[in-house]
C-alpha positions in Angstrom: 32.1 37.3 -38.4 28.9 35.6 -37.3 27.7 32.0 -37.3 27.2 30.4 -40.7 29.6 32.8 -42.4 32.8 31.9 -44.3 35.8 34.2 -44.8 37.7 33.8 -48.1 40.9 35.6 -48.8 40.8 36.5 -52.5 44.4 36.3 -53.6 43.7 35.9 -57.3 45.1 39.3 -58.5 48.8 39.7 -58.7 48.8 43.3 -57.5 49.1 43.7 -53.7 46.4 46.4 -53.8 43.8 44.1 -55.4 43.7 41.5 -52.6 40.5 41.4 -50.5 38.7 39.5 -47.8 35.2 38.2 -48.8 32.6 37.2 -46.2 29.9 34.8 -47.5 26.7 34.5 -45.5 24.4 31.5 -45.1 27.1 28.9 -45.5 26.5 25.2 -44.5 29.6 25.0 -42.3 29.2 21.3 -41.7 31.1 20.8 -45.0 34.1 22.4 -43.3 33.8 21.0 -39.7 32.5 17.4 -40.2 36.0 16.0 -40.2 36.2 16.7 -36.5 33.6 14.0 -36.0 35.2 11.6 -38.5 32.7 12.4 -41.2 33.7 13.2 -44.8 31.1 15.2 -46.7 31.4 15.2 -50.5 29.3 17.5 -52.7 29.6 17.8 -56.5 32.9 15.9 -56.6 34.2 13.9 -59.6 34.5 10.2 -58.8 38.2 10.2 -59.7 38.9 13.1 -57.2 36.8 11.4 -54.5 38.8 8.1 -55.0 42.0 10.0 -54.5 40.8 11.7 -51.3 39.6 8.3 -49.9 43.0 6.7 -50.7 44.8 9.5 -48.9 42.5 9.3 -45.9 42.2 5.6 -45.5 45.2 4.2 -47.4 45.1 1.6 -50.1 44.2 1.8 -53.7 40.6 2.3 -55.1 39.6 0.7 -58.4 36.4 1.4 -60.3 
């Protein structure tokens, strides 16, 4: 792999012979690594799902 690439294990097929490793290029890796700096990046997330993630990370209950 090279910088700004993402490896995805495609496990969607039930047959053992159909599994594959996919490498995507030109990926914004900050989405996957920002947590190391205490940053939570959210893109195209439903508000309900975002509220659940924030509850899990920071505790408490969110109401909207």
